[in-house]
N, C-alpha and C positions, 0 to 999 in steps of 0.2 A: 959623460954620464950625468943623468939628473941627480939631484941631491937625494939622499936616503929618505924615503917616505913621501917624496914628491912625484907627481906624474908629469911626463913630458907634455908640454902645452902645444897644441896646434891652433894657430891663429888664422881666422878667415876675415878678410877685409872687403866690405861693401863700399865701393867708390861711387858707382852710378846706380840709378834706380833699377835698371835692368839686371844688375849684378845679382839681385836677390833671386831671380828665377834660376840662375845657374848654380848659386851656392847653397840654396836652401836644401835641395836633395842631398848634397854632400854633407851638410851640417847634420841632417837627420841621421845619416848613416854613421858619422863619426861619434854621435851621441851614444850609439849602441856599444861602442868599444870602451870598456871600463878602464883599460890600462892607459888611456890618454885623457888629458884635460882639454876641453874645447872652449875657445873664446872667440866671440864674434864682435868686431868693431865696425862702426858705421860712420862714414863721413857726415858731418853736420849738414853739409849741402844736400846730400841724398836724403837724409832723415827729414829735412824740411820739405823737400819736393814731394816725398811719397810717404804718407802716414801708413800705408799698407806694409812697409818694411817692418815696422815695430809690431804691427798686428800679427803678421804671419810668423815672425820669429817667436814671439811670446806664445803663440798658439801651439808651438811644438816644444815649449818649455825652455826657450833660450832667452836670456836676459842680455840684450846687446849693450855694448858700451859706445856711446856717441862721443866723437872727438872732433874738435875744430878742424875744418877742412884746411884752413890756413896753416895751422900747426903741423898738419901732416905733410903738406907741400913744403913747408920750411924745414922739415926733418926733425922737429922737436918732439913730436908725439907720433904714435903711442910708445910706451915703454915696451921693450922687447925682452925684459927679464924673464927667464924661464921658458921662452919660446924656442921650440926646436924645429917647427915647420911653419912657413907662411904661405897662405894660399890667397891669390887675388883672382878676380874674374875679368879684369880689363887693364892689364899692365903692358905698357910699351913706352916708347919715346914720344908718342903722339901727345899733343898739348892736353887733350881731355883726360889723359892717363897719368898726368904728372904726379898726383898723390901716390898711387900705388907704385909707380916707378921709383919715386924717392924712397918709399918705405922698403921696397925690395932691395935697393942698393944698400940701405942701412943693414938689412938682414944679411945680405951676402958678406958684408964686412965683419959680421959677428959669427960667421960660419953656420948660419941657419939655413936649412934646406928651403928653397924657394920654388914655388909652382904658380903658374897662371893658366887660365883656361882660354881656349878659343871662344870669343864672346859673340861672334856673329858669323853667318854664312859667308858674307863678304867681309872678311876680317883684314884690315890693312896690315901689311907686313907679313901675312901668312897666306891668304887666299886671294887678296885683291891688291892691285897696284894701278896708279894712274899718275898724271902729271903732278898732282899735289902730294901724292904718296908714292914716290918712285922707289925702285929697288934699292935697298941698303939705307934708305932714309929712316925707316921704321925698324927699330931693333928692340930686343927684349932683355931685361936684366935677369929675369927668372931663369933658373937653371933647367927647369922642365916646363914644357908647354903641351898641355893636353889638347889634342885636336879631335874634331868630330869625324873626319873621314880618314881613309888610309893615307899613310905618308906617300905612297906611290902615286896618289891622286892629286897631290899638291901641285900647283902650277910650276912650270919649269923655271919661272922667274924667282920663286922663293929662294932666298939666300941659303947656301949650304950651312952656314952657322945656325940659322933658324931651324932648318930641317933636322939638324943634329940634336936639337933640344926637344923635338916633337915625340910624343907618345900617343898613338891613336887609341881612343877610348869610346868614341861616340858622343852623342849630345846628352848632358846630364839633366837637362830640364825635365820637369814632370810633363807628361804628355797631356794630361787633362787638367782643367782648372778645378779650383775648389768648388764644393757644392754651394758655398755662400756666394762666391763670385758669379756662378751660373744663375743662381736665383735672382741676384741683383740685376744681371744683364737682361733677364726675362722681363723685368719690370721697368726697363728703360723708357724715358719719356718719348712718346711718338711712335713706339714700335707696337705693331699689331701682330701677336704671335701666330695668327692665322695666315699671314702673308709670307712669301719667300723673303729671306733676309740676305742681302749681299753686302758684305763688309769690305770697304775699300780703304786700304792702308796707304798713306802718303808719307814719303820720306824725303820730300822735295827740298829740304834745306841743304842737302848734301851737294857738294860742288860737282859731282859726277853728272848732274842733270843740267842741260842747257835751258835757256829761257823758252826756246821753241818747244822743248819736251814738256816743260811745266804748263805752258799755255794749251798745248794739245791735250794734255792730261785733263785739265779742267773742262775743255770743250767737249771731249768725248764722255766725260763723266756727266755733264749736264744733259747732253743729248740722250744718253742712256737712261737717265732719270726721267726725262720727259717722255721718252718712248715706252717706258715700262711703269706706268703709274700704280700697278698692283704689286710691285716689288718694293720693299723698303730698302733704301740705301743708307748705310752709315759710313761716314768718312772718319777714320781714326788717324789724326795727325801723329807724327812721331812725338813721343812724350817729352823729348828734349829739344828737338828742332822746332816744333810747333809752327811750321811754315804757313799753313793756310789760316790758322787762327791768330797768329801774332805778327807775322812778317809780311804777308801778302797784302798789298794796299789797293788792289783793284777790285772789281766786282766779284763777289763769291757766289757760286751757283746756289739757287734757292728753289725749293719745291716742297709740296706737302709730304712727299714720300722720301725726302732727303734730310738726314740728321747729321750734324757735325758735332763730334764729341770734343769739346774744348778741354785739353789736358789741364788747364789752369783752373777750371771750374771743379770744385770739390764734389759736385754731383757725379762726375765721371770717374772718380778715383777707383771705384770698384770695377769699372768696365775695362779691364785689362785685355790685352790681345788674346790670351788663352780663353778668357771668359767669353769674348765675342766669337771667337772661332768655334767654341764648343756649341753654340746655338746657331751658327751661320749656315745658310743653305750653300754658300760658296764664298770665295774670297778673291778679290782682285788686289794686287799689290805692286808697288814699284819693286825693283830687285832688292830683296832684303831677306832677313832671317824668317820673316813671316811665312815665306814659301815652305821652309822646313817645318815650322810650327803647324801650319795647316795640313801639310802632307802627313805628318806624324799623327794628326787627329783624324785622318781619313776624310778630310774636307776638300772638295774640288777647289783648285786654285789656279789662277792665271796671272802671268807676269806682264806688266806694261813694258814693252821693249822699245817700240818706235825705232830710232836709229842706232840703238845699242846692240852690240854683239854679245849674246849671253849663252854661250855653249854650256856653261855649268848648270843652267836652269832647264836645259832640255832633258827629257821630252815633255815637260809641262807646257801647256798652251802659252804661246807668246803673242801678245797683242801689239800689232804694228800700226793699226789705224782704227777709225771709228767702226768700220764694219766688223772687225775682230771683236771689239767690245760688245756690239749688238749680238753677234753670234753666240758669245759666251753667256750673256744674260738670258738669251732665249733658251739655252740649255738648262740654266738654273730654274727657269719657270716650268720646265717639263721634267718632273721627277722620273728617274729611270733611264734618262737619255745621257746622263753624265758618266762617261767612262773613267774608271779609276786606274786603268792600266798605266797611264803616264805617271800618275802619282806614285804607284808602287815601284816602277822602274827608276824614277827619280831618287827615291829613298834608297833603293838597293845600291845604286851607283855612288851615292854621296855620303852615306852615313855608315859607320860601324854599328851593327845591331847589338842589342843587349843592354845591360845595366851599366851605364857609364859612371854613375856615382859610386857604385860598388868597386869598379875598376880603379877609380881615382883613389878611393880610400885604401884599397889594398896596396897600391903603389906607394902611397905616402907612408903608411904604417910599416910596410916592408923596408922602405929606405931607412926609416928611423931605427928599426930593429937591427938592421945591418950595421948602422953606425955604432950602436951601443955594444955590439959584439966585438968591434974592432979595438 
């Protein structure tokens, strides 16, 4: 039981820049519950990488606490005094999740309820496995794992131990971007609002992609840009991987109607994926969560497949070659010819509908109420 006069504290931890999009809706909901105290901590690494974290938290009345990333990984901070529930958005044994994994293990030792969220459509250890992330290599310290889709739809490879922790709630991210972000995106350098806008998301730092895949991606992108000069193409590199802008050393496609949004350039800070999707005529992406984001925003989206087998992305259009790219872009340039049937079917089969943030808040507060009654 909490001390007399004190409120049970629910602690949310932002480890990666993309964690904000998952945790902000939950934080807003928990703020409304007066019987609990909400605290939000942010890794210094994420805080430095993305000024928008502080902007959006403060905009909803939350004063975040920034803590040294090294101290979190080392298990020294933050203090867990008074904390009754810990919620992370990217916790696992994967290297990138070491901070929240260490924090969750500390919380478990103190008897604190621990929760983590499915943070991506292809989430290692939950919905995605390969040679680098084989079955049973990625595990979760959190006692509960909130998933986007039905438990029955998880891959057969998902370990039974992980499935036993899963609670299906849907995707908690806000569907639409903020008005401020949309306004900023409409003023982006080089974009003519009167032209079709095709946003291309690359996630090519990930080891799932071969060099042949990467080169074919750039070749088909360039040919599409050249063949469609009246369409503006914006390439959005992954904000952490930054393959095209930081790691690729060969020739980068260039054209008057091609814009590359460099994640390290402060000019592009406001041009988040949701903001770009909000004003896009259509989206092309490597296999990623962007497919879900675009579909939820009712934006036509195609997935660059090439030699990958992607049954979970069907019935969205899968691009296997340059002709598929060209065909999709031609549809973008002809309003009214883009069918949304595939998008609707994709969402119906992959996501639990409804308010996921509300479901998560209800689960957490219900668990805590049960503990106090015991």
